[in-house]
N, C-alpha and C positions, 0 to 999 in steps of 0.2 A: 504494500500500500504506500502511496505517495500523495501527500496533500500540500496544497499551497495555503499555509496557515494565515497568511496575510489577507488573501482574498476569499478564503473559505475556512474561517476559524472553526466552524462546526464539523468540518471534515465530511462533507456530503459527497464530494466529487473526487473519486480515486483517480489520480492522474496516471497511475501505473496501467490502468486498463486501456488507455488510448494510445500508448506506445510512443508518444512524442517525447518522452523523457527517459528513454532507454539508457542513455549515457549516465544519468544520475542513478538510476536503479542499479546498473552494473557497478558503478563506483561504490554504492552502499553495500552491495553483496560482497565486494572485495574486502571492505572494512569489516563487515560482519564475520567473514571467514577468517581474517587475521585475528580478530578478537577471540573467536571460538577455538583457534588452534594454540592459544597461549598455554604453556604448561600449567600455570597456576593463575587463577583469575582474581588475584588480590592486588590492590594498588598500594597498600601501606607497607608491604614487606618486599624485599628483593627476592629474586629467584633463589639465590644462595641461602638466604635466611630460611626460606620455606623448605628447601632440601635438608638443611641442618636440623629442622624441627621434626621431620618425619619420623614417626615411631616413638616420639617422646611425650605423647599426650597423657600417658599413664591412666588411660580410660576415663578421662575427664571430658565433659561436654554436655550437650543438651540431649535429653531423652524425650523426644516428642511422642505423643500419642499414648502416654501412660494414663490409666484411670486413677489408680491410687498408689502406684509404685510396687505393688505386689507382683506385677508381671515380670520383674527382673530381679536379679540378685540384690540383696540389701546393700552390698558393697557399692553398687552403681548409684544408689540414691542417698547414701550416707552423707555425702557432701552437702546435700540440700536439707536433710532431715536431722542429721546428727545420729550417732549410734543409738540403737534401741535402748541399751542399758542406761544411757544418759537421759533419754526421754522418760523412762520409768522413774528414775531418781527425781526428776523435776516434778512429776505428777503427784 
């Protein structure tokens, strides 16, 4: 899709359909392909920093789609909930 946002801010007329702007479409596909082939798609760290970090996460991170945390080992949610023995002592 390609729109002239200045003259068509609501994006009603897809200029890609008429073929008059094929040079712009080709240019954008080249840029998209270059972006998609990057080894790592982060902009705040260098490639070498990312390579150096691989395998060092120590199983930390976000666990999406959990209902109550019982779906995974306690070890994976302890960072967020604290150890069970600590919770019992606090109650």
